[in-house]
All heavy atoms as a GROMACS GRO file, in nm:
protein
  594
    1MET      N    1  -1.933  -0.898  -1.972
    1MET     CA    2  -1.985  -1.027  -2.008
    1MET      C    3  -1.868  -1.125  -2.018
    1MET      O    4  -1.767  -1.094  -2.077
    1MET     CB    5  -2.058  -1.015  -2.140
    1MET     CG    6  -2.116  -1.142  -2.189
    1MET     SD    7  -2.213  -1.107  -2.337
    1MET     CE    8  -2.346  -1.215  -2.309
    2ARG      N    9  -1.885  -1.240  -1.962
    2ARG     CA   10  -1.776  -1.336  -1.960
    2ARG      C   11  -1.762  -1.409  -2.093
    2ARG      O   12  -1.853  -1.408  -2.175
    2ARG     CB   13  -1.794  -1.436  -1.847
    2ARG     CG   14  -1.907  -1.533  -1.865
    2ARG     CD   15  -1.917  -1.626  -1.745
    2ARG     NE   16  -2.020  -1.723  -1.763
    2ARG     CZ   17  -2.005  -1.838  -1.826
    2ARG    NH1   18  -1.890  -1.869  -1.878
    2ARG    NH2   19  -2.104  -1.922  -1.838
    3GLU      N   20  -1.647  -1.472  -2.112
    3GLU     CA   21  -1.623  -1.548  -2.234
    3GLU      C   22  -1.702  -1.678  -2.226
    3GLU      O   23  -1.681  -1.759  -2.137
    3GLU     CB   24  -1.474  -1.578  -2.248
    3GLU     CG   25  -1.390  -1.454  -2.263
    3GLU     CD   26  -1.244  -1.487  -2.272
    3GLU    OE1   27  -1.206  -1.554  -2.369
    3GLU    OE2   28  -1.171  -1.447  -2.182
    4MET      N   29  -1.793  -1.698  -2.319
    4MET     CA   30  -1.882  -1.814  -2.317
    4MET      C   31  -1.803  -1.944  -2.336
    4MET      O   32  -1.715  -1.951  -2.422
    4MET     CB   33  -1.988  -1.802  -2.426
    4MET     CG   34  -2.081  -1.683  -2.406
    4MET     SD   35  -2.163  -1.680  -2.245
    4MET     CE   36  -2.267  -1.821  -2.259
    5GLY      N   37  -1.836  -2.043  -2.256
    5GLY     CA   38  -1.776  -2.175  -2.271
    5GLY      C   39  -1.638  -2.189  -2.211
    5GLY      O   40  -1.576  -2.294  -2.224
    6LYS      N   41  -1.588  -2.084  -2.148
    6LYS     CA   42  -1.454  -2.093  -2.090
    6LYS      C   43  -1.465  -2.072  -1.940
    6LYS      O   44  -1.535  -1.984  -1.893
    6LYS     CB   45  -1.362  -1.987  -2.152
    6LYS     CG   46  -1.341  -2.008  -2.299
    6LYS     CD   47  -1.240  -1.913  -2.354
    6LYS     CE   48  -1.225  -1.942  -2.504
    6LYS     NZ   49  -1.115  -1.874  -2.563
    7GLY      N   50  -1.392  -2.154  -1.866
    7GLY     CA   51  -1.394  -2.144  -1.722
    7GLY      C   52  -1.284  -2.056  -1.669
    7GLY      O   53  -1.193  -2.014  -1.742
    8LEU      N   54  -1.291  -2.027  -1.542
    8LEU     CA   55  -1.191  -1.943  -1.477
    8LEU      C   56  -1.054  -2.008  -1.478
    8LEU      O   57  -0.952  -1.940  -1.492
    8LEU     CB   58  -1.236  -1.912  -1.334
    8LEU     CG   59  -1.177  -1.791  -1.266
    8LEU    CD1   60  -1.195  -1.666  -1.349
    8LEU    CD2   61  -1.238  -1.772  -1.130
    9ALA      N   62  -1.048  -2.140  -1.471
    9ALA     CA   63  -0.919  -2.211  -1.475
    9ALA      C   64  -0.850  -2.191  -1.609
    9ALA      O   65  -0.728  -2.174  -1.616
    9ALA     CB   66  -0.940  -2.360  -1.448
   10GLU      N   67  -0.927  -2.190  -1.717
   10GLU     CA   68  -0.870  -2.168  -1.850
   10GLU      C   69  -0.819  -2.024  -1.862
   10GLU      O   70  -0.714  -1.999  -1.922
   10GLU     CB   71  -0.974  -2.196  -1.957
   10GLU     CG   72  -0.918  -2.192  -2.096
   10GLU     CD   73  -1.018  -2.237  -2.201
   10GLU    OE1   74  -1.112  -2.310  -2.167
   10GLU    OE2   75  -1.000  -2.198  -2.317
   11THR      N   76  -0.892  -1.930  -1.805
   11THR     CA   77  -0.849  -1.791  -1.805
   11THR      C   78  -0.718  -1.776  -1.728
   11THR      O   79  -0.626  -1.707  -1.771
   11THR     CB   80  -0.957  -1.700  -1.743
   11THR    OG1   81  -1.077  -1.714  -1.820
   11THR    CG2   82  -0.915  -1.556  -1.742
   12LYS      N   83  -0.709  -1.843  -1.613
   12LYS     CA   84  -0.587  -1.837  -1.532
   12LYS      C   85  -0.468  -1.893  -1.609
   12LYS      O   86  -0.359  -1.834  -1.608
   12LYS     CB   87  -0.607  -1.914  -1.402
   12LYS     CG   88  -0.488  -1.907  -1.310
   12LYS     CD   89  -0.513  -1.980  -1.180
   12LYS     CE   90  -0.388  -1.978  -1.095
   12LYS     NZ   91  -0.403  -2.050  -0.971
   13SER      N   92  -0.485  -2.004  -1.679
   13SER     CA   93  -0.374  -2.062  -1.753
   13SER      C   94  -0.332  -1.971  -1.869
   13SER      O   95  -0.213  -1.963  -1.902
   13SER     CB   96  -0.408  -2.202  -1.805
   13SER     OG   97  -0.505  -2.197  -1.905
   14ARG      N   98  -0.428  -1.899  -1.928
   14ARG     CA   99  -0.397  -1.803  -2.034
   14ARG      C  100  -0.311  -1.689  -1.980
   14ARG      O  101  -0.216  -1.646  -2.043
   14ARG     CB  102  -0.528  -1.748  -2.091
   14ARG     CG  103  -0.523  -1.718  -2.237
   14ARG     CD  104  -0.657  -1.676  -2.290
   14ARG     NE  105  -0.666  -1.532  -2.276
   14ARG     CZ  106  -0.778  -1.465  -2.255
   14ARG    NH1  107  -0.891  -1.528  -2.244
   14ARG    NH2  108  -0.777  -1.335  -2.245
   15VAL      N  109  -0.344  -1.640  -1.860
   15VAL     CA  110  -0.267  -1.533  -1.797
   15VAL      C  111  -0.127  -1.583  -1.760
   15VAL      O  112  -0.028  -1.512  -1.778
   15VAL     CB  113  -0.341  -1.478  -1.673
   15VAL    CG1  114  -0.253  -1.383  -1.593
   15VAL    CG2  115  -0.469  -1.407  -1.716
   16GLU      N  116  -0.116  -1.705  -1.709
   16GLU     CA  117   0.013  -1.761  -1.670
   16GLU      C  118   0.110  -1.768  -1.788
   16GLU      O  119   0.230  -1.752  -1.772
   16GLU     CB  120  -0.005  -1.900  -1.609
   16GLU     CG  121  -0.066  -1.897  -1.471
   16GLU     CD  122  -0.100  -2.035  -1.417
   16GLU    OE1  123  -0.111  -2.131  -1.497
   16GLU    OE2  124  -0.117  -2.046  -1.295
   17LYS      N  125   0.058  -1.790  -1.908
   17LYS     CA  126   0.143  -1.797  -2.027
   17LYS      C  127   0.201  -1.660  -2.065
   17LYS      O  128   0.296  -1.653  -2.142
   17LYS     CB  129   0.064  -1.853  -2.145
   17LYS     CG  130   0.027  -1.998  -2.130
   17LYS     CD  131  -0.059  -2.045  -2.244
   17LYS     CE  132  -0.105  -2.188  -2.220
   17LYS     NZ  133  -0.198  -2.233  -2.325
   18LEU      N  134   0.144  -1.552  -2.013
   18LEU     CA  135   0.187  -1.418  -2.047
   18LEU      C  136   0.287  -1.357  -1.948
   18LEU      O  137   0.323  -1.241  -1.961
   18LEU     CB  138   0.064  -1.326  -2.056
   18LEU     CG  139  -0.035  -1.359  -2.166
   18LEU    CD1  140  -0.160  -1.272  -2.154
   18LEU    CD2  141   0.029  -1.343  -2.303
   19VAL      N  142   0.332  -1.435  -1.849
   19VAL     CA  143   0.427  -1.383  -1.750
   19VAL      C  144   0.556  -1.340  -1.821
   19VAL      O  145   0.613  -1.415  -1.899
   19VAL     CB  146   0.458  -1.490  -1.642
   19VAL    CG1  147   0.571  -1.443  -1.552
   19VAL    CG2  148   0.334  -1.519  -1.561
   20GLY      N  149   0.596  -1.215  -1.796
   20GLY     CA  150   0.719  -1.161  -1.852
   20GLY      C  151   0.708  -1.105  -1.992
   20GLY      O  152   0.802  -1.046  -2.044
   21VAL      N  153   0.592  -1.120  -2.055
   21VAL     CA  154   0.572  -1.072  -2.192
   21VAL      C  155   0.523  -0.927  -2.186
   21VAL      O  156   0.430  -0.897  -2.112
   21VAL     CB  157   0.468  -1.159  -2.266
   21VAL    CG1  158   0.439  -1.105  -2.404
   21VAL    CG2  159   0.513  -1.303  -2.271
   22PRO      N  160   0.582  -0.835  -2.264
   22PRO     CA  161   0.531  -0.697  -2.267
   22PRO      C  162   0.386  -0.695  -2.318
   22PRO      O  163   0.355  -0.759  -2.418
   22PRO     CB  164   0.623  -0.625  -2.364
   22PRO     CG  165   0.744  -0.710  -2.373
   22PRO     CD  166   0.701  -0.851  -2.347
   23LEU      N  167   0.299  -0.622  -2.247
   23LEU     CA  168   0.157  -0.622  -2.278
   23LEU      C  169   0.102  -0.481  -2.292
   23LEU      O  170   0.151  -0.388  -2.230
   23LEU     CB  171   0.078  -0.689  -2.165
   23LEU     CG  172   0.106  -0.834  -2.134
   23LEU    CD1  173   0.035  -0.872  -2.005
   23LEU    CD2  174   0.059  -0.922  -2.247
   24LEU      N  175  -0.003  -0.469  -2.371
   24LEU     CA  176  -0.088  -0.351  -2.375
   24LEU      C  177  -0.223  -0.398  -2.326
   24LEU      O  178  -0.282  -0.491  -2.383
   24LEU     CB  179  -0.097  -0.295  -2.517
   24LEU     CG  180  -0.189  -0.175  -2.535
   24LEU    CD1  181  -0.141  -0.056  -2.453
   24LEU    CD2  182  -0.196  -0.136  -2.683
   25MET      N  183  -0.271  -0.338  -2.217
   25MET     CA  184  -0.398  -0.380  -2.157
   25MET      C  185  -0.498  -0.267  -2.159
   25MET      O  186  -0.462  -0.151  -2.135
   25MET     CB  187  -0.377  -0.423  -2.012
   25MET     CG  188  -0.277  -0.533  -1.994
   25MET     SD  189  -0.264  -0.590  -1.823
   25MET     CE  190  -0.240  -0.440  -1.734
   26LYS      N  191  -0.622  -0.300  -2.186
   26LYS     CA  192  -0.732  -0.205  -2.175
   26LYS      C  193  -0.808  -0.242  -2.048
   26LYS      O  194  -0.865  -0.351  -2.040
   26LYS     CB  195  -0.823  -0.213  -2.297
   26LYS     CG  196  -0.936  -0.114  -2.293
   26LYS     CD  197  -1.019  -0.123  -2.420
   26LYS     CE  198  -1.134  -0.024  -2.416
   26LYS     NZ  199  -1.217  -0.037  -2.537
   27VAL      N  200  -0.806  -0.152  -1.950
   27VAL     CA  201  -0.866  -0.179  -1.820
   27VAL      C  202  -0.992  -0.093  -1.805
   27VAL      O  203  -0.986   0.029  -1.815
   27VAL     CB  204  -0.766  -0.147  -1.706
   27VAL    CG1  205  -0.829  -0.174  -1.570
   27VAL    CG2  206  -0.639  -0.229  -1.723
   28SER      N  207  -1.105  -0.158  -1.779
   28SER     CA  208  -1.231  -0.089  -1.760
   28SER      C  209  -1.232  -0.025  -1.622
   28SER      O  210  -1.198  -0.089  -1.522
   28SER     CB  211  -1.347  -0.188  -1.773
   28SER     OG  212  -1.468  -0.125  -1.741
   29GLU      N  213  -1.272   0.103  -1.617
   29GLU     CA  214  -1.279   0.174  -1.490
   29GLU      C  215  -1.423   0.207  -1.452
   29GLU      O  216  -1.446   0.284  -1.360
   29GLU     CB  217  -1.196   0.302  -1.499
   29GLU     CG  218  -1.048   0.273  -1.515
   29GLU     CD  219  -0.964   0.398  -1.512
   29GLU    OE1  220  -1.009   0.504  -1.561
   29GLU    OE2  221  -0.852   0.390  -1.459
   30GLY      N  222  -1.519   0.149  -1.522
   30GLY     CA  223  -1.659   0.169  -1.490
   30GLY      C  224  -1.718   0.289  -1.562
   30GLY      O  225  -1.647   0.378  -1.609
   31ARG      N  226  -1.851   0.291  -1.572
   31ARG     CA  227  -1.926   0.400  -1.637
   31ARG      C  228  -1.876   0.432  -1.777
   31ARG      O  229  -1.866   0.547  -1.817
   31ARG     CB  230  -1.924   0.525  -1.552
   31ARG     CG  231  -1.997   0.508  -1.423
   31ARG     CD  232  -2.006   0.639  -1.350
   31ARG     NE  233  -2.089   0.623  -1.233
   31ARG     CZ  234  -2.191   0.699  -1.203
   31ARG    NH1  235  -2.224   0.798  -1.281
   31ARG    NH2  236  -2.261   0.678  -1.095
   32GLY      N  237  -1.837   0.330  -1.850
   32GLY     CA  238  -1.793   0.347  -1.988
   32GLY      C  239  -1.652   0.401  -2.005
   32GLY      O  240  -1.610   0.428  -2.116
   33LYS      N  241  -1.580   0.416  -1.895
   33LYS     CA  242  -1.443   0.467  -1.902
   33LYS      C  243  -1.345   0.352  -1.902
   33LYS      O  244  -1.368   0.249  -1.839
   33LYS     CB  245  -1.413   0.558  -1.782
   33LYS     CG  246  -1.499   0.681  -1.776
   33LYS     CD  247  -1.467   0.761  -1.652
   33LYS     CE  248  -1.565   0.877  -1.639
   33LYS     NZ  249  -1.547   0.947  -1.512
   34SER      N  250  -1.236   0.370  -1.973
   34SER     CA  251  -1.130   0.269  -1.973
   34SER      C  252  -0.995   0.339  -1.986
   34SER      O  253  -0.987   0.456  -2.026
   34SER     CB  254  -1.150   0.168  -2.084
   34SER     OG  255  -1.146   0.232  -2.209
   35LYS      N  256  -0.891   0.264  -1.951
   35LYS     CA  257  -0.755   0.318  -1.955
   35LYS      C  258  -0.665   0.216  -2.022
   35LYS      O  259  -0.679   0.096  -2.000
   35LYS     CB  260  -0.708   0.342  -1.811
   35LYS     CG  261  -0.572   0.406  -1.800
   35LYS     CD  262  -0.527   0.416  -1.655
   35LYS     CE  263  -0.603   0.525  -1.583
   35LYS     NZ  264  -0.550   0.550  -1.449
   36LEU      N  265  -0.572   0.263  -2.105
   36LEU     CA  266  -0.472   0.175  -2.165
   36LEU      C  267  -0.348   0.176  -2.078
   36LEU      O  268  -0.299   0.282  -2.040
   36LEU     CB  269  -0.436   0.223  -2.306
   36LEU     CG  270  -0.543   0.204  -2.413
   36LEU    CD1  271  -0.497   0.264  -2.544
   36LEU    CD2  272  -0.578   0.058  -2.430
   37LEU      N  273  -0.298   0.057  -2.047
   37LEU     CA  274  -0.179   0.042  -1.964
   37LEU      C  275  -0.078  -0.047  -2.035
   37LEU      O  276  -0.115  -0.146  -2.098
   37LEU     CB  277  -0.214  -0.021  -1.829
   37LEU     CG  278  -0.317   0.051  -1.743
   37LEU    CD1  279  -0.352  -0.035  -1.622
   37LEU    CD2  280  -0.263   0.186  -1.699
   38ARG      N  281   0.049  -0.012  -2.024
   38ARG     CA  282   0.157  -0.095  -2.078
   38ARG      C  283   0.238  -0.150  -1.960
   38ARG      O  284   0.266  -0.077  -1.866
   38ARG     CB  285   0.250  -0.014  -2.166
   38ARG     CG  286   0.189   0.028  -2.296
   38ARG     CD  287   0.292   0.102  -2.380
   38ARG     NE  288   0.230   0.166  -2.494
   38ARG     CZ  289   0.206   0.107  -2.609
   38ARG    NH1  290   0.238  -0.019  -2.626
   38ARG    NH2  291   0.149   0.172  -2.708
   39GLY      N  292   0.276  -0.275  -1.971
   39GLY     CA  293   0.356  -0.337  -1.867
   39GLY      C  294   0.372  -0.485  -1.894
   39GLY      O  295   0.351  -0.532  -2.006
   40SER      N  296   0.409  -0.558  -1.789
   40SER     CA  297   0.421  -0.703  -1.801
   40SER      C  298   0.380  -0.769  -1.671
   40SER      O  299   0.392  -0.709  -1.563
   40SER     CB  300   0.564  -0.744  -1.839
   40SER     OG  301   0.654  -0.703  -1.740
   41ILE      N  302   0.332  -0.891  -1.680
   41ILE     CA  303   0.288  -0.965  -1.562
   41ILE      C  304   0.410  -1.014  -1.487
   41ILE      O  305   0.498  -1.078  -1.544
   41ILE     CB  306   0.197  -1.083  -1.603
   41ILE    CG1  307   0.072  -1.029  -1.672
   41ILE    CG2  308   0.160  -1.167  -1.483
   41ILE    CD1  309  -0.017  -1.134  -1.733
   42LEU      N  310   0.416  -0.979  -1.357
   42LEU     CA  311   0.530  -1.020  -1.274
   42LEU      C  312   0.511  -1.159  -1.215
   42LEU      O  313   0.595  -1.246  -1.232
   42LEU     CB  314   0.546  -0.922  -1.156
   42LEU     CG  315   0.608  -0.788  -1.184
   42LEU    CD1  316   0.611  -0.705  -1.057
   42LEU    CD2  317   0.748  -0.805  -1.238
   43LYS      N  318   0.401  -1.175  -1.141
   43LYS     CA  319   0.376  -1.301  -1.072
   43LYS      C  320   0.228  -1.337  -1.080
   43LYS      O  321   0.143  -1.250  -1.094
   43LYS     CB  322   0.414  -1.290  -0.924
   43LYS     CG  323   0.561  -1.274  -0.899
   43LYS     CD  324   0.590  -1.277  -0.752
   43LYS     CE  325   0.740  -1.262  -0.728
   43LYS     NZ  326   0.773  -1.268  -0.588
   44VAL      N  327   0.202  -1.466  -1.070
   44VAL     CA  328   0.065  -1.514  -1.063
   44VAL      C  329   0.047  -1.584  -0.929
   44VAL      O  330   0.136  -1.652  -0.879
   44VAL     CB  331   0.030  -1.609  -1.180
   44VAL    CG1  332   0.028  -1.534  -1.310
   44VAL    CG2  333   0.124  -1.725  -1.188
   45PHE      N  334  -0.068  -1.563  -0.869
   45PHE     CA  335  -0.105  -1.623  -0.742
   45PHE      C  336  -0.237  -1.695  -0.761
   45PHE      O  337  -0.299  -1.683  -0.868
   45PHE     CB  338  -0.118  -1.513  -0.636
   45PHE     CG  339   0.010  -1.436  -0.613
   45PHE    CD1  340   0.031  -1.313  -0.674
   45PHE    CD2  341   0.110  -1.488  -0.532
   45PHE    CE1  342   0.149  -1.243  -0.654
   45PHE    CE2  343   0.229  -1.418  -0.512
   45PHE     CZ  344   0.248  -1.296  -0.572
   46PRO      N  345  -0.284  -1.771  -0.662
   46PRO     CA  346  -0.408  -1.847  -0.681
   46PRO      C  347  -0.530  -1.764  -0.722
   46PRO      O  348  -0.611  -1.808  -0.802
   46PRO     CB  349  -0.431  -1.912  -0.545
   46PRO     CG  350  -0.293  -1.926  -0.488
   46PRO     CD  351  -0.219  -1.804  -0.536
   47ALA      N  352  -0.546  -1.642  -0.670
   47ALA     CA  353  -0.666  -1.563  -0.700
   47ALA      C  354  -0.637  -1.435  -0.778
   47ALA      O  355  -0.729  -1.376  -0.834
   47ALA     CB  356  -0.738  -1.526  -0.571
   48VAL      N  357  -0.512  -1.389  -0.779
   48VAL     CA  358  -0.478  -1.262  -0.845
   48VAL      C  359  -0.345  -1.274  -0.918
   48VAL      O  360  -0.271  -1.371  -0.900
   48VAL     CB  361  -0.468  -1.146  -0.742
   48VAL    CG1  362  -0.601  -1.120  -0.675
   48VAL    CG2  363  -0.361  -1.173  -0.639
   49PHE      N  364  -0.314  -1.172  -1.000
   49PHE     CA  365  -0.183  -1.161  -1.063
   49PHE      C  366  -0.138  -1.016  -1.055
   49PHE      O  367  -0.219  -0.926  -1.045
   49PHE     CB  368  -0.186  -1.212  -1.208
   49PHE     CG  369  -0.279  -1.137  -1.301
   49PHE    CD1  370  -0.231  -1.035  -1.382
   49PHE    CD2  371  -0.413  -1.170  -1.309
   49PHE    CE1  372  -0.316  -0.967  -1.469
   49PHE    CE2  373  -0.498  -1.103  -1.394
   49PHE     CZ  374  -0.449  -1.001  -1.474
   50THR      N  375  -0.005  -0.996  -1.053
   50THR     CA  376   0.049  -0.861  -1.041
   50THR      C  377   0.112  -0.820  -1.174
   50THR      O  378   0.170  -0.901  -1.245
   50THR     CB  379   0.155  -0.850  -0.930
   50THR    OG1  380   0.260  -0.941  -0.956
   50THR    CG2  381   0.095  -0.879  -0.795
   51VAL      N  382   0.097  -0.690  -1.205
   51VAL     CA  383   0.149  -0.633  -1.329
   51VAL      C  384   0.242  -0.518  -1.294
   51VAL      O  385   0.206  -0.430  -1.215
   51VAL     CB  386   0.032  -0.582  -1.418
   51VAL    CG1  387   0.086  -0.514  -1.542
   51VAL    CG2  388  -0.060  -0.696  -1.454
   52GLN      N  389   0.361  -0.518  -1.352
   52GLN     CA  390   0.456  -0.408  -1.339
   52GLN      C  391   0.434  -0.317  -1.459
   52GLN      O  392   0.454  -0.358  -1.573
   52GLN     CB  393   0.600  -0.461  -1.338
   52GLN     CG  394   0.706  -0.354  -1.330
   52GLN     CD  395   0.722  -0.301  -1.190
   52GLN    OE1  396   0.717  -0.378  -1.096
   52GLN    NE2  397   0.740  -0.173  -1.176
   53LEU      N  398   0.389  -0.194  -1.434
   53LEU     CA  399   0.362  -0.100  -1.542
   53LEU      C  400   0.490  -0.030  -1.586
   53LEU      O  401   0.590  -0.032  -1.515
   53LEU     CB  402   0.258   0.003  -1.497
   53LEU     CG  403   0.124  -0.053  -1.453
   53LEU    CD1  404   0.032   0.059  -1.407
   53LEU    CD2  405   0.059  -0.132  -1.564
   54GLU      N  406   0.486   0.033  -1.703
   54GLU     CA  407   0.602   0.103  -1.758
   54GLU      C  408   0.656   0.209  -1.663
   54GLU      O  409   0.775   0.231  -1.656
   54GLU     CB  410   0.564   0.174  -1.889
   54GLU     CG  411   0.569   0.088  -2.010
   54GLU     CD  412   0.543   0.170  -2.135
   54GLU    OE1  413   0.479   0.277  -2.129
   54GLU    OE2  414   0.587   0.123  -2.242
   55ASN      N  415   0.565   0.276  -1.590
   55ASN     CA  416   0.607   0.383  -1.501
   55ASN      C  417   0.661   0.333  -1.367
   55ASN      O  418   0.688   0.413  -1.278
   55ASN     CB  419   0.492   0.482  -1.479
   55ASN     CG  420   0.374   0.419  -1.408
   55ASN    OD1  421   0.378   0.305  -1.366
   55ASN    ND2  422   0.265   0.493  -1.398
   56GLY      N  423   0.672   0.202  -1.350
   56GLY     CA  424   0.726   0.144  -1.228
   56GLY      C  425   0.621   0.104  -1.126
   56GLY      O  426   0.652   0.036  -1.027
   57GLU      N  427   0.498   0.146  -1.146
   57GLU     CA  428   0.389   0.112  -1.054
   57GLU      C  429   0.354  -0.035  -1.067
   57GLU      O  430   0.361  -0.093  -1.175
   57GLU     CB  431   0.268   0.198  -1.090
   57GLU     CG  432   0.148   0.176  -1.003
   57GLU     CD  433   0.027   0.258  -1.049
   57GLU    OE1  434   0.040   0.339  -1.142
   57GLU    OE2  435  -0.080   0.237  -0.991
   58THR      N  436   0.318  -0.098  -0.955
   58THR     CA  437   0.273  -0.237  -0.955
   58THR      C  438   0.124  -0.238  -0.923
   58THR      O  439   0.081  -0.177  -0.826
   58THR     CB  440   0.349  -0.319  -0.850
   58THR    OG1  441   0.488  -0.311  -0.878
   58THR    CG2  442   0.306  -0.464  -0.851
   59ARG      N  443   0.046  -0.307  -1.006
   59ARG     CA  444  -0.099  -0.318  -0.984
   59ARG      C  445  -0.137  -0.464  -0.978
   59ARG      O  446  -0.074  -0.548  -1.040
   59ARG     CB  447  -0.176  -0.251  -1.098
   59ARG     CG  448  -0.141  -0.105  -1.111
   59ARG     CD  449  -0.249  -0.003  -1.123
   59ARG     NE  450  -0.387  -0.041  -1.124
   59ARG     CZ  451  -0.477   0.016  -1.206
   59ARG    NH1  452  -0.439   0.106  -1.294
   59ARG    NH2  453  -0.602  -0.017  -1.199
   60THR      N  454  -0.242  -0.493  -0.903
   60THR     CA  455  -0.292  -0.628  -0.886
   60THR      C  456  -0.431  -0.639  -0.946
   60THR      O  457  -0.514  -0.551  -0.926
   60THR     CB  458  -0.298  -0.664  -0.736
   60THR    OG1  459  -0.167  -0.648  -0.680
   60THR    CG2  460  -0.342  -0.808  -0.715
   61PHE      N  461  -0.453  -0.748  -1.019
   61PHE     CA  462  -0.583  -0.772  -1.082
   61PHE      C  463  -0.625  -0.916  -1.052
   61PHE      O  464  -0.542  -1.003  -1.030
   61PHE     CB  465  -0.574  -0.754  -1.234
   61PHE     CG  466  -0.532  -0.616  -1.276
   61PHE    CD1  467  -0.401  -0.592  -1.314
   61PHE    CD2  468  -0.622  -0.512  -1.278
   61PHE    CE1  469  -0.361  -0.466  -1.354
   61PHE    CE2  470  -0.583  -0.385  -1.318
   61PHE     CZ  471  -0.453  -0.362  -1.356
   62SER      N  472  -0.756  -0.940  -1.057
   62SER     CA  473  -0.804  -1.077  -1.038
   62SER      C  474  -0.829  -1.143  -1.174
   62SER      O  475  -0.849  -1.075  -1.274
   62SER     CB  476  -0.934  -1.076  -0.955
   62SER     OG  477  -1.040  -1.023  -1.031
   63TYR      N  478  -0.829  -1.275  -1.173
   63TYR     CA  479  -0.856  -1.349  -1.297
   63TYR      C  480  -1.000  -1.326  -1.343
   63TYR      O  481  -1.027  -1.329  -1.462
   63TYR     CB  482  -0.830  -1.498  -1.276
   63TYR     CG  483  -0.688  -1.527  -1.238
   63TYR    CD1  484  -0.654  -1.567  -1.110
   63TYR    CD2  485  -0.586  -1.510  -1.331
   63TYR    CE1  486  -0.523  -1.591  -1.075
   63TYR    CE2  487  -0.454  -1.534  -1.297
   63TYR     CZ  488  -0.424  -1.574  -1.169
   63TYR     OH  489  -0.294  -1.596  -1.136
   64SER      N  490  -1.089  -1.299  -1.248
   64SER     CA  491  -1.228  -1.274  -1.288
   64SER      C  492  -1.240  -1.144  -1.368
   64SER      O  493  -1.329  -1.132  -1.451
   64SER     CB  494  -1.320  -1.271  -1.166
   64SER     OG  495  -1.286  -1.165  -1.080
   65ASP      N  496  -1.149  -1.047  -1.347
   65ASP     CA  497  -1.148  -0.926  -1.429
   65ASP      C  498  -1.121  -0.961  -1.575
   65ASP      O  499  -1.183  -0.904  -1.666
   65ASP     CB  500  -1.041  -0.828  -1.382
   65ASP     CG  501  -1.070  -0.766  -1.247
   65ASP    OD1  502  -1.189  -0.757  -1.210
   65ASP    OD2  503  -0.974  -0.727  -1.178
   66VAL      N  504  -1.031  -1.053  -1.598
   66VAL     CA  505  -1.000  -1.097  -1.734
   66VAL      C  506  -1.116  -1.181  -1.788
   66VAL      O  507  -1.158  -1.164  -1.902
   66VAL     CB  508  -0.869  -1.178  -1.739
   66VAL    CG1  509  -0.840  -1.229  -1.879
   66VAL    CG2  510  -0.752  -1.096  -1.686
   67HIS      N  511  -1.168  -1.268  -1.705
   67HIS     CA  512  -1.275  -1.358  -1.745
   67HIS      C  513  -1.401  -1.282  -1.786
   67HIS      O  514  -1.468  -1.320  -1.882
   67HIS     CB  515  -1.306  -1.454  -1.629
   67HIS     CG  516  -1.401  -1.563  -1.663
   67HIS    ND1  517  -1.370  -1.664  -1.750
   67HIS    CD2  518  -1.528  -1.587  -1.623
   67HIS    CE1  519  -1.472  -1.746  -1.760
   67HIS    NE2  520  -1.570  -1.700  -1.685
   68THR      N  521  -1.433  -1.175  -1.716
   68THR     CA  522  -1.554  -1.097  -1.745
   68THR      C  523  -1.526  -0.983  -1.843
   68THR      O  524  -1.611  -0.898  -1.866
   68THR     CB  525  -1.615  -1.038  -1.617
   68THR    OG1  526  -1.517  -0.955  -1.554
   68THR    CG2  527  -1.661  -1.147  -1.523
   69ARG      N  528  -1.405  -0.980  -1.898
   69ARG     CA  529  -1.362  -0.884  -1.998
   69ARG      C  530  -1.351  -0.741  -1.945
   69ARG      O  531  -1.364  -0.645  -2.017
   69ARG     CB  532  -1.450  -0.892  -2.123
   69ARG     CG  533  -1.447  -1.032  -2.184
   69ARG     CD  534  -1.530  -1.050  -2.307
   69ARG     NE  535  -1.491  -0.966  -2.419
   69ARG     CZ  536  -1.392  -0.992  -2.504
   69ARG    NH1  537  -1.318  -1.099  -2.486
   69ARG    NH2  538  -1.366  -0.913  -2.604
   70GLY      N  539  -1.326  -0.729  -1.813
   70GLY     CA  540  -1.296  -0.599  -1.754
   70GLY      C  541  -1.153  -0.559  -1.788
   70GLY      O  542  -1.118  -0.442  -1.784
   71ILE      N  543  -1.071  -0.658  -1.821
   71ILE     CA  544  -0.935  -0.636  -1.869
   71ILE      C  545  -0.921  -0.710  -2.000
   71ILE      O  546  -0.952  -0.829  -2.010
   71ILE     CB  547  -0.830  -0.690  -1.769
   71ILE    CG1  548  -0.839  -0.616  -1.637
   71ILE    CG2  549  -0.689  -0.678  -1.827
   71ILE    CD1  550  -0.749  -0.671  -1.530
   72LEU      N  551  -0.873  -0.639  -2.101
   72LEU     CA  552  -0.847  -0.699  -2.232
   72LEU      C  553  -0.698  -0.686  -2.264
   72LEU      O  554  -0.640  -0.580  -2.243
   72LEU     CB  555  -0.927  -0.629  -2.341
   72LEU     CG  556  -1.079  -0.633  -2.329
   72LEU    CD1  557  -1.142  -0.544  -2.434
   72LEU    CD2  558  -1.129  -0.774  -2.341
   73PHE      N  559  -0.638  -0.793  -2.312
   73PHE     CA  560  -0.499  -0.790  -2.358
   73PHE      C  561  -0.503  -0.761  -2.508
   73PHE      O  562  -0.562  -0.836  -2.584
   73PHE     CB  563  -0.429  -0.922  -2.329
   73PHE     CG  564  -0.423  -0.954  -2.182
   73PHE    CD1  565  -0.490  -1.063  -2.131
   73PHE    CD2  566  -0.351  -0.875  -2.095
   73PHE    CE1  567  -0.485  -1.094  -1.996
   73PHE    CE2  568  -0.345  -0.904  -1.960
   73PHE     CZ  569  -0.412  -1.013  -1.910
   74LEU      N  570  -0.442  -0.651  -2.549
   74LEU     CA  571  -0.447  -0.605  -2.689
   74LEU      C  572  -0.317  -0.626  -2.761
   74LEU      O  573  -0.210  -0.629  -2.700
   74LEU     CB  574  -0.483  -0.456  -2.693
   74LEU     CG  575  -0.609  -0.414  -2.618
   74LEU    CD1  576  -0.619  -0.262  -2.616
   74LEU    CD2  577  -0.731  -0.476  -2.681
   75ASP      N  578  -0.326  -0.635  -2.894
   75ASP     CA  579  -0.207  -0.639  -2.978
   75ASP      C  580  -0.155  -0.497  -2.994
   75ASP      O  581  -0.232  -0.403  -3.004
   75ASP     CB  582  -0.239  -0.695  -3.118
   75ASP     CG  583  -0.283  -0.840  -3.111
   75ASP    OD1  584  -0.236  -0.911  -3.021
   75ASP    OD2  585  -0.362  -0.881  -3.196
   76GLU      N  586  -0.024  -0.484  -2.997
   76GLU     CA  587   0.034  -0.350  -3.014
   76GLU      C  588   0.046  -0.314  -3.158
   76GLU      O  589   0.057  -0.382  -3.247
   76GLU     CB  590   0.169  -0.344  -2.946
   76GLU     CG  591   0.154  -0.352  -2.795
   76GLU     CD  592   0.279  -0.313  -2.723
   76GLU    OE1  593   0.335  -0.206  -2.753
   76GLU    OE2  594   0.321  -0.389  -2.637
   0.00000   0.00000   0.00000
């Protein structure tokens, strides 16, 4: 479910503010499963952003994943 009253542009600007900041993310994998990932946002692009994980892996996510709460940024 998306964040009520907030547009995708606002979600994108929220993600842009987190570039380079160490993050703990909860990523939904469907069917009630989720995974906790640690890393930091490397770059932001018009439709997606890339995250460098602790293990060196780079993953790409869309802003709509954040907007629809498929990805949550958690406090450590």
